[in-house]
C-alpha positions as CSV (number, residue, x, y, z in Angstrom):
1,M,56.0,84.7,87.0
2,T,56.8,81.2,88.2
3,K,60.3,80.5,90.0
4,V,61.9,77.5,90.5
5,M,64.2,76.3,93.5
6,N,65.8,73.0,93.4
7,Y,66.1,71.4,96.8
8,F,68.2,68.2,97.2
9,V,67.8,65.9,100.3
10,N,71.0,63.8,100.5
11,D,71.5,60.3,101.9
12,W,75.1,59.4,102.6
13,N,74.4,56.0,103.1
14,T,73.4,55.5,99.5
15,N,75.0,58.5,98.1
16,Q,71.6,59.6,96.2
17,Y,70.2,62.8,96.0
18,Q,66.2,63.5,95.4
19,N,65.1,66.6,93.5
20,L,62.0,67.8,95.1
21,N,61.5,70.9,92.8
22,I,59.5,73.1,95.0
23,R,57.9,76.0,93.0
24,T,56.6,79.2,94.4
25,R,54.6,81.7,92.5
26,G,55.3,85.7,93.2
27,N,52.1,87.5,94.4
28,T,49.8,84.6,94.4
29,T,48.2,82.0,97.1
30,R,49.7,78.4,97.1
31,T,47.1,76.0,96.0
32,A,46.1,73.1,98.2
33,L,48.2,71.0,96.4
34,G,51.2,73.3,96.3
35,T,50.7,73.4,100.2
36,L,50.9,69.4,100.6
37,T,53.8,69.3,98.3
38,F,56.0,72.0,100.2
39,G,54.8,70.1,103.5
40,F,56.0,67.0,102.0
41,C,59.2,68.2,101.1
42,A,59.9,70.1,104.4
43,A,59.3,66.7,106.2
44,L,61.8,64.8,104.2
45,I,64.3,67.7,104.6
46,I,63.8,67.6,108.5
47,F,63.8,64.0,108.6
48,A,67.3,64.0,106.8
49,F,68.7,66.3,109.1
50,W,67.2,64.4,112.1
51,N,69.3,61.7,110.8
52,F,72.5,63.8,110.9
53,D,71.8,64.7,114.5
54,Q,72.6,61.0,115.3
55,Y,76.4,61.5,114.6
56,D,78.7,62.3,117.4
57,T,78.2,65.8,118.8
58,S,82.1,66.2,119.6
59,N,82.5,66.4,115.6
60,V,80.6,69.6,115.4
61,F,82.6,72.7,114.4
62,V,81.4,76.4,114.7
63,F,83.0,78.8,112.2
64,Y,82.3,82.7,113.0
65,V,81.9,85.3,110.0
66,D,81.6,88.7,110.9
67,T,79.2,90.3,108.3
68,K,79.9,93.9,109.6
69,Q,83.7,93.5,108.5
70,T,85.3,95.1,105.4
71,F,87.2,92.8,103.3
72,L,90.7,91.6,104.7
73,R,92.4,92.1,101.3
74,T,91.8,91.7,97.6
75,T,93.7,89.6,95.3
76,S,94.1,89.9,91.4
77,K,91.2,88.8,89.5
78,K,93.6,86.7,87.4
79,F,94.4,85.2,91.1
80,V,94.1,81.5,89.9
81,S,96.3,81.5,86.8
82,F,98.4,78.5,85.1
83,G,101.4,77.6,83.6
84,L,103.0,75.9,80.4
85,D,106.4,74.5,80.8
86,T,108.8,75.9,78.3
87,S,110.1,72.6,77.8
88,L,106.9,71.7,75.7
89,L,108.2,74.2,73.3
90,R,110.8,71.8,72.1
91,N,108.3,69.9,69.9
92,M,105.3,72.2,69.1
93,K,103.7,69.6,67.1
94,E,102.7,67.6,70.3
95,L,101.4,70.8,72.3
96,P,97.7,70.8,71.6
97,I,97.5,74.8,71.3
98,M,95.5,74.6,68.0
99,D,93.1,71.6,69.2
100,E,89.4,73.0,69.8
101,R,89.1,70.9,72.7
102,F,92.1,72.0,74.6
103,I,91.3,75.8,73.6
104,N,87.8,75.1,75.1
105,L,88.8,73.8,78.5
106,V,91.5,76.6,78.9
107,R,88.8,79.2,78.1
108,H,86.9,78.1,81.0
109,L,89.6,79.0,83.3
110,K,89.4,82.6,82.5
111,P,90.3,85.1,83.4
112,A,93.8,84.1,84.1
113,F,97.4,84.5,83.2
114,V,99.2,81.6,81.5
115,R,102.9,81.8,82.2
116,V,105.5,80.4,79.6
117,G,108.2,79.3,81.5
118,G,110.4,77.1,83.4
119,T,114.1,75.7,83.2
120,A,114.0,75.5,79.4
121,A,113.2,79.0,79.2
122,D,117.0,79.6,79.9
123,C,117.7,77.2,77.0
124,L,115.3,78.9,74.6
125,F,116.6,81.0,71.3
126,F,114.3,82.8,69.0
127,E,115.2,82.3,65.4
128,K,113.6,82.5,62.0
129,T,114.6,78.9,61.3
130,H,114.9,76.2,63.5
131,K,118.5,74.7,65.0
132,T,119.0,71.8,66.7
133,S,121.9,71.0,69.3
134,A,123.6,68.3,71.0
135,K,121.3,67.0,74.0
136,L,122.3,67.8,77.6
137,L,120.8,66.5,80.5
138,S,121.1,68.4,83.9
139,P,123.1,66.7,86.7
140,V,120.3,67.3,89.1
141,D,117.2,65.6,87.6
142,S,118.2,64.7,84.2
143,Q,116.1,67.0,82.3
144,D,117.1,68.2,79.0
145,I,118.8,71.4,79.3
146,S,120.3,71.7,75.6
147,N,119.5,74.9,74.0
148,F,116.8,74.9,71.4
149,T,115.1,77.3,68.8
150,I,111.6,78.4,68.3
151,T,110.5,80.0,65.4
152,D,108.5,83.4,64.9
153,A,105.4,81.4,63.5
154,D,105.9,79.2,66.9
155,F,105.8,82.2,69.0
156,E,102.8,83.6,66.9
157,S,100.9,80.2,67.1
158,L,101.4,80.3,71.0
159,Y,100.3,83.8,71.4
160,K,97.1,83.0,69.2
161,F,96.2,80.5,71.3
162,T,96.1,82.6,74.6
163,I,94.1,84.6,72.6
164,K,91.6,82.3,71.7
165,S,91.6,81.1,75.2
166,E,91.0,84.4,76.4
167,L,93.8,84.2,78.8
168,R,96.8,86.7,79.3
169,M,100.4,85.4,78.4
170,I,103.6,85.9,80.4
171,F,106.6,84.9,78.6
172,D,109.7,83.8,80.3
173,L,113.2,85.1,78.3
174,N,116.4,83.5,78.2
175,V,118.7,85.1,81.0
176,L,121.7,82.6,80.5
177,I,122.7,84.2,77.2
178,R,125.7,86.4,78.6
179,Y,128.6,88.4,77.7
180,P,132.2,87.4,78.7
181,N,132.2,90.1,81.3
182,G,129.0,88.2,82.8
183,S,126.5,90.9,81.7
184,W,123.3,89.9,79.9
185,N,123.4,89.9,76.2
186,D,120.0,91.2,75.3
187,A,120.0,90.5,71.6
188,N,117.8,87.7,71.5
189,A,115.2,89.1,73.9
190,K,115.2,92.3,71.5
191,D,114.4,90.2,68.8
192,I,111.3,88.5,70.7
193,I,110.2,91.9,72.1
194,L,110.4,93.8,68.8
195,F,108.6,90.8,66.9
196,A,105.7,90.7,69.4
197,K,105.4,94.7,69.4
198,G,105.3,94.5,65.7
199,H,102.8,92.0,65.6
200,D,100.5,93.9,68.3
201,M,100.9,91.5,70.9
202,D,99.8,92.4,74.4
203,L,101.7,90.4,77.1
204,D,103.8,90.2,80.1
205,W,107.2,89.3,80.9
206,Q,109.8,87.4,83.0
207,L,113.6,87.1,83.0
208,G,115.2,83.5,83.9
209,N,113.9,80.7,86.0
210,E,115.1,79.8,89.3
211,P,118.2,81.8,89.1
212,N,119.4,80.8,92.7
213,S,119.7,77.2,91.4
214,F,121.6,78.0,88.4
215,H,124.8,76.5,89.8
216,H,123.1,73.1,90.4
217,V,121.2,73.0,87.2
218,F,123.7,74.7,84.6
219,N,126.6,75.0,86.7
220,V,126.4,78.8,86.2
221,T,126.3,81.2,88.8
222,I,124.6,84.7,88.4
223,T,124.3,86.7,91.6
224,A,121.3,88.5,92.8
225,E,123.1,91.9,92.3
226,Q,123.8,91.0,88.6
227,L,120.3,89.7,88.0
228,A,118.7,93.0,89.5
229,K,121.1,94.8,86.8
230,D,119.6,92.8,84.2
231,Y,116.2,93.2,85.2
232,F,116.4,97.0,85.1
233,H,118.0,96.8,81.9
234,L,114.9,94.8,80.8
235,R,112.5,97.0,82.2
236,N,114.3,99.9,79.9
237,L,113.9,97.6,77.0
238,L,110.3,96.9,77.3
239,N,109.6,100.5,77.9
240,Q,111.3,101.5,74.7
241,A,109.5,98.9,72.6
242,G,106.1,100.4,74.0
243,Y,105.9,97.7,76.7
244,I,105.7,100.1,79.6
245,Q,102.1,99.2,80.9
246,S,103.3,95.6,80.8
247,F,104.1,93.5,84.0
248,L,107.8,92.6,84.5
249,V,107.6,89.9,87.4
250,G,110.5,88.4,89.3
251,P,113.0,87.0,90.3
252,E,111.5,83.6,89.9
253,A,113.4,82.1,92.9
254,N,112.8,78.6,94.4
255,H,113.9,76.6,97.7
256,I,112.2,79.3,100.0
257,G,112.3,78.0,103.5
258,D,114.8,75.3,103.2
259,L,118.2,74.7,103.6
260,N,119.2,76.1,100.5
261,Q,117.8,79.6,101.7
262,G,116.4,81.0,98.4
263,E,114.8,83.9,100.2
264,S,118.5,85.4,101.0
265,Y,119.0,85.3,97.2
266,V,115.3,87.3,97.0
267,E,116.4,89.6,99.9
268,T,119.5,90.8,98.1
269,F,117.7,91.0,94.8
270,L,115.1,93.5,96.3
271,E,117.9,95.4,98.0
272,K,119.5,96.0,94.4
273,D,116.4,96.2,92.1
274,K,115.5,99.6,91.0
275,D,111.6,99.3,90.9
276,S,112.0,97.4,87.7
277,I,109.5,94.4,88.9
278,D,105.9,94.9,89.6
279,Y,105.4,91.8,91.6
280,V,107.8,89.3,93.6
281,T,107.7,85.9,92.2
282,W,109.0,82.5,93.6
283,H,107.9,78.9,93.1
284,Q,106.4,76.6,95.7
285,Y,106.1,72.7,95.8
286,Y,105.2,70.8,98.8
287,L,106.6,67.3,98.0
288,N,109.2,65.4,96.0
289,G,107.3,63.8,93.0
290,H,109.8,60.9,92.7
291,K,109.1,60.0,96.3
292,A,105.9,61.5,97.5
293,Q,103.3,58.6,98.6
294,A,99.4,59.1,98.6
295,K,99.3,59.7,102.5
296,D,101.5,62.8,102.2
297,F,99.0,64.7,100.3
298,V,96.7,64.5,103.2
299,N,98.9,64.8,106.0
300,L,98.7,68.0,108.0
301,S,102.3,68.5,108.1
302,T,102.5,69.0,104.5
303,F,99.7,71.6,104.7
304,Y,101.7,73.8,107.4
305,Y,104.7,74.0,104.8
306,L,103.2,76.9,102.8
307,P,102.5,79.2,105.4
308,M,105.9,79.0,106.6
309,Q,107.2,79.9,103.4
310,I,104.9,82.7,102.8
311,E,105.7,84.3,106.2
312,H,109.3,84.3,105.1
313,M,108.6,85.9,102.0
314,S,106.4,88.6,103.6
315,Q,109.1,89.3,106.0
316,I,111.5,90.0,103.1
317,I,109.1,92.5,101.3
318,D,108.5,94.2,104.8
319,R,112.2,94.5,105.2
320,S,112.5,95.9,101.7
321,K,110.0,98.7,102.4
322,K,108.8,98.4,99.0
323,P,105.0,98.6,98.1
324,I,105.1,95.5,96.2
325,S,102.9,92.1,96.4
326,M,104.1,88.7,95.9
327,W,103.2,86.0,93.3
328,L,103.4,82.3,93.5
329,S,104.5,82.2,89.8
330,E,104.9,78.3,89.7
331,T,103.3,75.9,92.0
332,S,101.9,72.4,92.4
333,S,101.9,69.6,94.7
334,A,105.2,67.9,93.9
335,Y,108.1,69.0,92.1
336,G,110.0,66.9,89.3
337,G,106.9,66.8,87.2
338,G,104.7,65.9,89.7
339,A,103.8,62.3,91.6
340,P,102.7,59.9,89.1
341,G,99.2,58.6,89.9
342,L,98.7,61.1,92.5
343,S,99.2,64.9,91.4
344,D,96.7,64.6,88.5
345,R,94.1,62.8,90.8
346,Y,91.3,63.7,93.3
347,I,93.6,63.5,96.1
348,A,95.8,66.1,95.0
349,G,92.9,68.5,95.2
350,F,93.0,69.3,98.9
351,L,96.5,70.9,98.4
352,W,95.4,72.8,95.4
353,L,92.3,74.3,97.3
354,D,94.0,74.7,100.5
355,K,97.0,76.8,98.4
356,L,94.2,78.9,96.9
357,G,92.5,79.7,100.2
358,Y,95.5,80.1,102.4
359,S,97.4,82.4,99.9
360,A,94.6,84.5,99.3
361,K,94.1,85.0,102.9
362,A,98.0,85.5,103.4
363,G,98.2,88.1,100.7
364,V,99.3,86.5,97.7
365,N,98.4,88.3,94.6
366,V,98.4,85.4,92.1
367,V,98.9,81.8,92.1
368,I,100.2,80.0,88.7
369,R,99.7,76.3,88.9
370,Q,102.0,74.0,87.0
371,S,100.6,72.9,84.7
372,L,97.7,73.4,82.3
373,F,99.4,70.5,80.2
374,G,102.2,68.1,80.5
375,G,103.8,66.3,83.1
376,N,101.9,64.4,86.1
377,Y,100.7,67.5,87.8
378,A,98.7,68.7,84.6
379,I,95.1,69.7,85.0
380,I,94.3,68.6,81.6
381,G,95.3,65.2,80.6
382,P,97.1,64.0,77.5
383,D,93.7,62.6,76.4
384,L,92.4,66.2,76.4
385,L,90.1,65.4,79.3
386,P,90.0,67.4,82.6
387,N,91.6,66.4,85.6
388,P,90.1,67.0,89.2
389,D,91.9,70.1,89.7
390,W,90.5,71.7,86.5
391,W,87.3,71.2,87.9
392,I,88.1,72.7,91.3
393,S,89.9,75.7,89.4
394,V,86.5,76.1,87.4
395,I,84.3,76.0,90.6
396,Y,86.4,78.1,92.4
397,K,86.5,80.9,89.6
398,Q,82.5,80.4,89.5
399,F,81.9,80.9,93.3
400,V,84.9,82.7,94.9
401,S,85.9,86.4,94.0
402,E,89.0,88.5,94.4
403,K,87.5,89.9,98.0
404,V,88.8,88.1,101.0
405,L,86.8,87.9,104.3
406,K,87.8,86.8,107.7
407,I,86.6,83.5,109.0
408,I,87.5,82.7,112.8
409,P,87.8,78.8,113.3
410,P,87.2,76.9,116.3
411,K,90.4,76.1,118.5
412,T,89.9,72.3,117.4
413,S,89.6,72.6,113.4
414,E,93.0,71.3,112.1
415,Y,91.4,68.9,109.9
416,I,88.5,71.3,108.8
417,R,90.0,74.2,106.9
418,L,87.5,76.7,105.6
419,Y,88.1,80.2,104.0
420,A,85.8,82.9,103.2
421,H,85.5,85.6,100.4
422,C,82.6,87.5,98.7
423,T,80.9,85.7,95.9
424,P,81.6,87.0,92.5
425,E,78.9,88.8,90.5
426,I,78.5,86.3,88.0
427,T,76.8,84.0,90.6
428,L,74.7,86.5,92.4
429,V,71.0,86.2,92.3
430,N,69.3,89.6,91.1
431,H,72.6,91.2,92.1
432,V,72.0,90.5,96.0
433,P,75.2,90.1,98.0
434,A,76.6,87.0,98.8
435,I,79.4,85.2,100.5
436,T,81.3,81.9,99.9
437,I,82.9,79.6,102.3
438,Y,84.9,77.0,101.0
439,G,87.5,74.4,102.1
440,M,87.7,70.8,103.2
441,N,87.2,68.0,105.7
442,L,90.6,66.1,106.0
443,D,89.5,64.0,108.7
444,K,88.5,60.4,108.0
445,S,85.0,61.0,109.8
446,F,82.1,63.2,109.2
447,A,82.3,66.7,110.2
448,K,79.3,68.9,111.4
449,I,80.0,72.5,110.3
450,I,77.9,75.4,111.8
451,I,78.2,79.1,110.3
452,Q,77.4,81.8,113.0
453,G,77.6,85.7,112.7
454,I,75.6,85.9,109.7
455,F,72.4,87.7,109.7
456,P,70.0,87.9,106.7
457,K,69.1,91.3,105.3
458,L,66.3,90.4,103.0
459,D,64.9,87.0,104.2
460,K,64.9,85.3,107.5
461,N,64.9,82.0,105.9
462,L,68.3,82.6,104.7
463,K,69.8,79.5,102.4
464,I,72.9,78.1,102.2
465,F,73.6,76.6,98.8
466,V,76.3,73.6,99.4
467,Y,78.3,71.8,96.8
468,T,80.3,69.0,98.1
469,L,83.0,67.3,96.1
470,T,83.9,64.0,96.5
471,S,85.4,60.8,94.9
472,D,85.1,57.0,95.0
473,H,88.6,56.4,95.3
474,L,91.3,59.1,96.6
475,T,93.3,58.2,93.7
476,S,90.5,58.4,91.1
477,R,90.7,60.7,88.1
478,N,86.9,61.3,88.6
479,I,85.1,63.8,90.9
480,K,81.8,64.2,92.1
481,M,79.8,67.3,93.1
482,N,76.9,66.0,95.6
483,G,77.0,62.6,94.2
484,Q,77.2,63.0,90.6
485,I,80.5,62.7,88.3
486,L,81.2,66.1,86.8
487,K,81.5,65.9,83.0
488,L,81.5,68.5,80.3
489,Q,78.4,68.4,78.3
490,P,78.8,67.0,74.7
491,D,79.1,70.5,73.3
492,G,82.1,71.3,75.7
493,K,80.0,73.5,78.0
494,L,80.0,73.4,81.8
495,P,77.5,71.3,83.4
496,S,74.8,72.8,85.9
497,F,76.0,72.9,89.3
498,H,73.3,71.7,91.3
499,P,73.3,72.6,95.2
500,I,72.1,70.8,98.0
501,I,70.1,73.6,100.0
502,F,70.2,74.1,103.5
503,N,68.7,76.7,105.9
504,L,71.6,78.8,108.0
505,S,70.3,77.4,111.3
506,Q,70.9,73.7,110.1
507,V,74.1,71.7,110.5
508,I,76.2,71.1,107.4
509,N,77.3,67.4,107.5
510,L,80.7,67.4,105.6
511,P,81.9,63.6,104.3
512,P,85.2,62.4,105.4
513,L,88.2,63.5,103.0
514,S,85.6,66.0,101.0
515,M,85.7,69.6,99.7
516,V,83.1,71.9,99.7
517,F,81.8,75.3,98.5
518,M,79.1,77.0,100.5
519,V,77.3,80.2,99.0
520,I,75.0,82.0,101.1
521,H,73.0,84.5,99.3
522,G,71.2,87.8,100.8
523,V,74.1,88.4,103.5
524,H,74.4,92.1,104.4
525,T,78.4,92.4,104.2
526,P,79.4,95.9,103.6
527,A,82.7,94.2,101.8
528,C,80.4,92.5,99.6
529,I,78.5,95.4,98.2
530,S,79.6,96.6,94.6
């Protein structure tokens, strides 16, 4: 049997890659021609890396992976998930949930949750027929906060979209329908829940969106104590309706770690909650979409914001003494719909990929990206073509599993941010364990990466398959893998991802402002053995 290994020699000066197509035959001797070919190819590779060594040795960064370790922690298999803003339901005809092109793009992101939620969730009513109301704008950001209705047909079409896409829906119920005494009026929620159950819909649930900010958005206040009662009430409703196995997640707070102290709202909610929620949820954005500039997306100080927020939330959960994990249930680079010309471009990928890496390492169970469609932060454009963060999400799911490993960086590696996981089963070669190291070079100069601590189980000539992501411009909508623009095949299938293959002992040279996925096959790591 003939096995084919594609080796690629890179030339960063010309951005060209040469496929050397080295063939090896099992249980046969090489022919003279094969030997000459191998020698020629090896010479080219050695020459290429001899050129790499001409770069300044001060830009060498050694990362250490202990292959004897057990995994650091695990995330959900739906760790990378996505949101559809409820505001899109105001005009269902403009939402492409019946377009096969959109369904195909979303299906490539499985497994995942798709959360239907947002500010408009607390304006939504479920009726058999549409009703309209006068338009009302929020005094904060002028978004439409008028009430609107969706019909049973709308809800069913939304659910069918998630089934066709092979994603699991989370639906955010309206918590602002209140009785005069301030308690939650559950009548409309019951209608939705019973309709869903009557049509054998399997989904998960939320109640309200950013309740700690209701006073600023709706001029209404719901205390954390009251919200905890409402969640307990909803949990009972779901159990009675046959949704005892469905997740209920909350409280959907924002303003974590800033002057508005959203974490104090979460802390009180957890104190009063009677074990009604399965995960603690909160929202995270780095920047103001109306003010953000390109430099903010690659400024190290921006990257430090998320770790501080996660630490605040971790402390709150620890103090609650409840065995519960957190979700980032709505998150992107910039709030207010994203930063125009930035949040849906290559430059936004650094914050997105780093968020995935750090969140997994820090114990976040699920990260829900805002959004699949709509706004300036969408991963799928209005032309139904994928934006760079769609590709990053797809590649992440291809090469990164839910098992998180510990990787030790050098002390001077602020601009080189790498994370390590076991490689998912779908990417393994003959079921042999592998690890994936991924991250980025935020510096404006090349960086040499050396991976240490890995000892091959089967082959002393262990290979690293390297997939480097770049773009011609930081604000480009295109993204390249090893120099080739990523595009879907004409039939909508993913293209083949061709690596540059290194020996473990070789230096990996990362271009300025690039991202990378490195898959090391054949690594004997207890954590990664099924």
